N, C-alpha and C positions, 0 to 999 in steps of 0.2 A: 589624365590629368597632363596640361602642357607642363612642360619644364619650365623652370625658373630661367630668366634670362640673365646670363652672367655679365657683371660689369668690370672695368677696370678701376681697381682700388688701390691707392698707393700703397705699396708695400711697408713703407716706412710709417705710415699713419696705422696699419693693423698691427705692426710689431710694437709701436708704441702703446697702444690699448691694452695689449696683453702684458707688456712690462709693468704699465701703471697698476693694472689690477693686481699683478703679483706683488709688487712694492706695498700697494696698500693692504693685501692681505697677509704677507708674512712680517713686514717690517714694522708697519705701523699698527696693524689690528684694527684699520678701520674697514668693518665689513660692508658698510654702505657705500663708500667710496670704490671698493673694490668690486661690489656688484655693478656699480654704475660703469666702470672702466670695462669689466668683462661683457656686461651686455652690449655696449659700443663696439667692442671687439667680434662679438659674435654676429652682429649684424654686418658689420665689414666683411668677416669671412663668408658669410652666406652668400651675400652679393658678389664675392669673387670667386665663390665655388671652393674655397680653401678648406678640405675636409680636415686637415690636421690641425689648422686654428680653430675650426668651429669646434672641435673636441677639447682643445685646450682651454677655449673661453667657456664652453659648457661646465666642465670640471671645476674652473674657477667661479662660476655661478653657484655651485654645490656649496661652497664656502669651507670655513675650518672645521665645522661641526656637521654633524649628521641633522637633517631636518630643520635646516636652517629656514625653508620656506615653509610656512604655516597654513596659508589660506590655500583653499582647493584649487583655485586657478593657477596659482604661482606654483603649487606642488606638481600639477599635472603638466604644466608648461614645462619645467626642469625634466621631468622624466621622460617627455615626448622628445626634447632634444637631445638628451643622452641615448635613448634608442635610436633616435635618426642618425646621429652620427656614428654609433657602433656599426649601423649597416653600411657606412662609407668607409670604414677602415679596415685594414689587413687584420682579420681575426687573431693571427698569430704576433701581432705586434704588442710591443710594452702597453702603448697608448690604448690598444683595446682592453688589455687586462686591467688598467687604470679605469676605464669607463666600467668595465664589468664589475669591478670592485666596488665602486660607488654605487651603482645601481644595486648591486646585493645589499650594502649597508643601508640605503634608503628603504628598501622592502624589508629587510629584518626588523629594523627600528619600529617602523609603522606595525607589523605584526606581533612584536615582542619575541622575536626568534633571533637566531645567531648562527645557524648552521651555514648558510649560503656564504655569509661574510667571512666566517672561519676559513671555509674552504678555499674562498678567494685570496686569504691571507696566506695560505700555506703554498699556493702557486706563485705569489710575490715573494716569498721567502727564497723559492727555488730558482728564481729569475736573479736575484742578487742585485737588484737595482736600490741603492740606499734612500733615493728620494721617493721612489714609489713604496718602498717598504715603510718608510716614515709616514706616508699618507695612508697607506692600509691599517697600519696600528693605530693611527687616530681613528679611523673609522670604525675599526672592529672594537676597540675600547669603549665607544660611544654607543654601541649594541649591546653592551654586556654591562648594564648599570643595575640590574637586580640585586639583593642582598646576597643571593647564594653565589654571586660572581666576583665578590670582593677579591679574592686571593688570585684569581685569573686576570684581574683588572690591573692588579699591581704588578704581575709579571709583565703584562703588556705595556704599562708606564716605565717600566725599568727598560725594555727592550727598545721603546721609543727615544728615552734618553740616551742610550747607547748608539741609536743610528744618528741622533743629530751631530754626533762628532764626526760621522762620515759626510753627511750633506752640508754641514757647516751653515745651515740655515738657523737662524736665530730662533725663529717661530718654532721650529722643531725642538729645540732645546726648552723654551718657555712652556710649550704644550705638554712635554715630558714631564717637567717638574710639576707644573699644575696637575696633571692627572695623578702624580704620585701624593700630592698633598692633598687632594681631594679624596683620594682612596683611603689614605691614612686617618683621616678624619670619620671616614665610613665605618673604617674598622675599628674605630675607638683606640688607635695607636697613640700611646702617651707621648710620642715624641713627634707627633704630626707638626706641632708649632714650630719645631727645627726646620721642617721642609717648607713650611709658610715663610718663615724668617729668609731661607736661602732664596725663595722665589721672589720675595720682596725686595731683596738686594738686587736680582737682576733687573727687575723693573726701574728700581731707582737709577740705575745707570741710563737706562733709556725705555721708556714707556713703550707698552704695547696695549693699545685700547681693549681689544677683546680678553686677553688673559688679565690684564689690570681689572677689568669689570668683575671677573669672578673672584679675584681676591680680595677686592672690596666688599664682594658679598659674604665671603668668609669673615671677614672682620665685624659684620653685622651679627651674624650667629654667635661669635664669641662674646660679643658685648650683650647678647640676649641670655647666652649660658650665666655671665657674671651677674645678671639682674641689673644692668644698667640700662632701663628701658629707655631714658631720655636720650641717652648717647646714642642706643640702637637705633631709635627713630630718626634722630640727625643723620646717622651714618648710613641708614636705608635711603635717604633722600640722596645722598651722595652717590650711592651705589646706583640710584636709578638715573640719575644724570650721565654717569659714566657709560651704562648700559646704552643709553640712547646716543651718547656720541660715538659709540663703538657701531652702532647700528644693530644691536642684539634684539633679536625679537622677544627676548625672556624679560627684558628690563622691567616691564610694567608689572607682570605677575609676580616676578620675584619680589619686588619691593612690597607687594600687596601680600603675599605669603609670610613675609618678615612680620609684617604689620599683625597680621592674623596670629602668628606666634605671641607677638607682645600683648595684644589684646586677651589672648587665651590665658596667659599668665596673671593678666591684671584684672581678670574675672569681668571683663569688658566686651567679650566677644560678639554679644547681640548688637553693639553699635555698627558692625560691619556688614550687617545683613543686606542693605541696599547694595553696597558694593560687591558682595558676594554673589547676589542674584544676578549682577549685571556680568561679574567675570567667568561664570560658570558657561556662558554662552558666548565668550569672546573668540572670534575667529582665528586669533593667534595663539592660543593656548597649544600646548603640545597635544597630538592625539593621543597619547599614551600617559596623559597625566590627568589624574582624577582627584587631585588634593583639593581642588576649588569644591568640588561637590561635597566631598567629606566635611570640610570646614562649614558649608552651608547646612549641613545636615545637623552638625552640633549647634551652630548658632540659632537655627531654628527650635530645636529642642530645648535648649536654654530660653529662648523667649518664650516659650509655651506654645509656639505652633506646631503642634504635634502633625497634623495633616502634610504639611511641608515638609517637616522633618523626616517622616515616615516615607514620604515619596522620594527624597534624595537617597536615603538608605535602602531603599529597594532598587534605586536604579543603580546603586553601586554594586548590589548583591547579585543582581540579574538572575539566571538560572543556577548559578554557582559563584561564590565569591572567589573562588580558586582562577575563574578565568580573568581577574582582573591582572592587566599586563603588569609584568616584574620590572617597571621603569625606577629611575632613579627617585621618585616620589612614591614608591609603593609602600615603605614602611610608615612614612608621614600620613597616607591615606589610610592604611589599616588602624592606625592611632585613632583617626577620626572616626572610622567604621566603629571600633570598640567603645569609644566614648559616646557616640550616639545610641549605639546599642544599650549601653547602661543607662542613659537617660531616657529612653523610650521602654526599658525593661524587655528589651528583645533577647531572651537566653538563647535561642536557637543561633541567632547571628552571632553572638558573643562566643559560643562554643564552636562555630565553624572558624572564626578569626582566630581563636586560641590555637587551634590545630594547625592553620597555616603559619603564625608565627612562632610557634614553639621552637623550630629549627634554628631561628635566629634570636634566641635569647640573649646571646652575649654581646650583641651589637647595640650601638645608639641609634637612634631614630633620626637620622639626618635627610633633609631634603634636597633634592637634586645634587649639585656639585659642591655640597657643604654650605648652602646658603641659609639654612635654619635647623634647629634641633629641638626634639621634644624630649630629649632624654632616653633613658634606657628603655629597650623593648620589654625588660622584665615588667615596667610599670603597666604597659598594655596588657602583658598577659595577666598580671594581677587584677586588673579593672575587668577582664573578660571573665576570670574566674568567679570574681564577686558577684558579677551579673547573673552568672549560672548558678549561683548558690554554694560553690564549692570553697567554702571559707579557709579549710586548711591550705588549699592549693593557693588561693589569692593571697594569704599572708607570707607563704613561702616565695612568692614571686614579688610581693611588695616590699619583703624585707631584702631580696636580691637587688630591687630596685634603688632602694636607699643608699645600699653601698656602692653600686655602680653610678648612680647620679654624684654621689660625693666625689668618686674617683674623677669623673668628668668635670668636675667643679661646675656643675649646671645647678645653680642655687634654686632657680624656681622651680625646676624639675624636683629636686630634693625635697623642697617643702611640700609639694603636691604629694608625692610618694609617700611622706610621712603622714599626711592627711588621710589618705585612702588606707594606709596600713592601720592607722588608729581607727578607722571606722570598721574594718574587717574584723579588728580584735575585740572590738566593742560588740559587734554582732555575733562573735562567736561565744563570747561570754564564758570563757573557761576559767579554770583557777589561774590567778595571775594575769589574766586579760585586760583586765581595767586598769591596773598599775601600769601595765606595759604600754597599754592605750595613751594614758596620761602622760608618760614618758615622751611618746612620741610628739604628743600635742604640744608639750613644753618644749621639745628640740626643735620642732617647725616654726614655733612662735619666735624662740631666741634666733634662730638662723635667718628667719624673714626680717627681723629689726635688725641684726647686724648687716645683713645685706642691702638694707634700706628698701626692702620689697613691703607691698601692702601686706599687714598682718592678718593672716588668714581668718575666715570665720568658720567654726564648727558647729555644724547642724546636730551634731549628735553627742550624746552625754556618756562618757564611759562608765558612770555610777548607774545608768538607766538600766531596765531589765533589756534582755537581749531582744531584738525583733528582727522581722524579715529586712532584707537589703531594701533600702529605699533611694532613688536617684536624688542627688544633690538639689536638683530644680525643684523637686517637691518639698524641700525643706525650707525654702525661702518664705520669708514671713515680712508683710507689708507693716507700716505704722501711718498713724493719721492724726496730725496735729492742727489745731486752729492756729493761724498766722494772720493776725489783723482781719481783714475782711475776706480772707482766703483760708483755704486749706492745704497744707503742706503734706504731701504723701511721699513715703520713701520706701525703696526696696532695695537691699544690700546698699550699694553705693550710689544708687539712682535717687533723684529727688525732683520733685516737680510741684508747682503751685498751681491750684484750681480754683477758680471761684465758687463762692458759698452758693449752696443750694440744697433743698430739703432732701435730696437724693444723697449728696455726700454727707449731711447729717446722719442719715441712716448707716450709711457705709461708715462713717466713724465711730459708732455704736458697735456694729458688727466686728469691725478691726480691733476694736480695743478688748472685746470678749471673744478671742478665737476659739473655735471648737465648740461654741455653746449656742444652742437654738433659742431665738428670740422671736417670739410671736409679731406678726406683721403689725396686728392692732396694737401691741406694745410699743412698737417703734413709733406709731402715728400717735398714740394718746400720751407717750411719755409717762405711763403710770409703773409698768413692772420691766422696762426697758432697762433701768438703771442697774438692777440687781441681775438682770439675767435669768430670773427665776422661771420665765415662760408660763406664768400663772395665767388662768382665763380672764377675760374680760368680761364682766356681768352684762347680762342682757342682750337683746338683739332686735335689729331692725330701727330702734329709735336713734334719733340723732342725739349725740352728747358733744359738750365741749371738748375741743383737744386738750385743753387744760381748765380745770375749775379754779374758782379763787382759791379754794384751800389748797389745791395741788401747786398753784403759783406760789403761794406763801410758802410752801415746805420747801419747793425748789429754791427760793430765794434763801432760806435759812440754811439749806444745805450747802448752796454756793458760798455763804458766809463763812461755814466751817471748812469747807476745802480751801478757800483764801488764807484763813487762818493757819490752817495746817502748813500750806506752803511757805507763809512767810514767817512763821515761828520757828520751823525745824529748817528752813533752807532747803532748794531742790538737791543740793550735794550730800546732805545727810540722809535722804531718802533713799532705798532700795531703788536700782534702777527700774525694775518691773513695777514697784509700787508708786514711783512718780510719774510713770507713764500712764499707769492707771487713774491717778488723781488728775493729771493734767487733762486726760481724755474725759473723765466725767465732768470736769469743769467746762472744757469746751463743749460737751454735750449740752449742759444745763443752760449755758449761755445761748446756745443756737434754739434751744426749745422755747426757751423765754421769750426770744426774738420773733420766732417764726408762729408763736402761739397767738401773738398780738393782731387784731384785724384793724380795719379802718376806726380812727379815734380811739384806739387803745383797747376795743372791745374784743373779747376772746373769740377765736373761730370756732365754728361747730365742726364735727366729722363724725359720719355715721358709724357706729360701733361693729358693724356687721362684719365678721371674720373676713367674708369674700371680698368685700368692698375694699378692706384694708389691704388684703393681698394685691389685689389690681393695682391700687394706688402706690402701694410701696414699690412694686415690681416696675412699674412705669419710671417711677422718680429715680430708683437706683440705675435702671438701664439708660437714662438719660445721663446720669452722672458718669457712667461707666465710658459711655460715648464720648463725653468731653475730656475724661482722663485719658482715654486712648488716643484721642487728637493731640493732646499735650505730651504724651509720652506712651509709645506703642508698647514697651516692655511691661511697664507698670499696669497698663490698661488690660494686656492680655493675661497678666498674672491673676489680676482681679476677676476678669472675665471666667477663669478656669476655677477660680477658688470660691467666690462668693456665690450662695445659693439663696434663691428667693422661693416664696410661696407662702402659705399660711404661716410656717414657721420660716424664720430666714436664719443664715449662719455664714461664717467665714472659716473655711478649712483651708489653712496653707500647707498642710502636710502631716 
């Protein structure tokens, strides 16, 4: 290969570019401006054949953090430049050691290891250069973000803060304080807020975009813990804009992860399915961050899309769940694995997750550098034990989760842990368990109301006989009511209006009579469908009116009695279930009377053969389900999974 022709480059221009990059990185925290200046400096130094300046520019391009470059092309380019300049330097020089330390850190971070960067750190310590030490400490700290490294990280952060007084670089002090703050939250330190306050005091004197971005992300996490979801969403938007201004690659996913947490506790995670589908393939996600895949698995399971949920969970598990990188998002990812395993009833996955999480029971499930929190690890352990049928163990961990979440002042997580604890107690059904479950439900309801959180629904009854564990998704029950010329279908907090059709009339009857088999012929004829008795329709092969004159008269009389019942007693005085049944029956009668009339008011005929009724009802219901799914995919998928058609039809919500 021909050698590159060297050019005469103004020394002042190269020196200024390096200085601009350093100021942007260390004083302003403007990572994008820093990259632009160092890129310019590298090209100038390369043209001039200045190996030392090339090395300084390449190190500057690596940034404050580790793995700032996310795309394959930018990562490979940085590595190639660092390796190239290393061949141009004296291998015994301090600058060569800086390059080696950075290369070791980038490689260790990608592979989820830390031996090489810690060995380089020991060499740096022996050298005694404070600036080199501060840089090596930042890099090493970023390669030790797993839950088993909390104590080691805190020691490195303290050492970095001490080194900052020797370097007299403000960025070293801010990074030391930031790492101490994030580590304190990850450790569940009750005094973490004091460190955050000190960090904010320094930022208040003069901002640093990169460090201020992380501090603003911690504010979002604290708002989520407090149950202030509207504030948390607003703060997440501010955080994202600060991250974009700083040029931080994490700004888009951090705000998305915070929204995932908010929707998780609001019971609205399925709304984010399209976003999660997109984010799991984002080229700017960290190579060791699997939290988006875990969130996708849970959201898909909640929506009833079992194949997609199972696929995402299998991708996380691989040949062994233990192979997941122990990154800063590992605990949050494992919480998603446990929740998805619970929803999909994957006991083996839950058991393996329990084994891996057990050593970290004392920690909160913090994401990244304190950007979000899912409460105590004890909660995930309890859900894993619940999924595998170990009820005593589940109750032990969930009781611990209640206490830990209370200490964390994480009110949404506290309410959720009480819910699951009540469920575990109900399933165990031992002496005093029903009373204990009721106390947990009452406490969760009161705490939710006090914190302004959505009051949770409880799909299990402490007074009911014990049964096998059932995923929360299976306990959802839809409702269907006439709304003028349309039908309103609701599922939990979701609601949608759909145009009237014969298929929707059939669905209204099935939904109003859950877990009861109703013959397709009865749905068509309107004879036994009201009672849900499943009686046979007499005769075969002959055509009969959908409703004969006697049936029409009987329907109209029944309609008058229902109207009188509603008008005389008032809806508020009826028991909720009874009122729903009365309204559903009335809506059904109105629809049947309307649909029974042909041209000129003549009643229409329908063959009474059960097979023909099966085909007609099946087609009508499938068309209605398609329209419902088009209007609301979550409700539509729920009904696809729970409505069964055939000679006998039924709705089985769980």
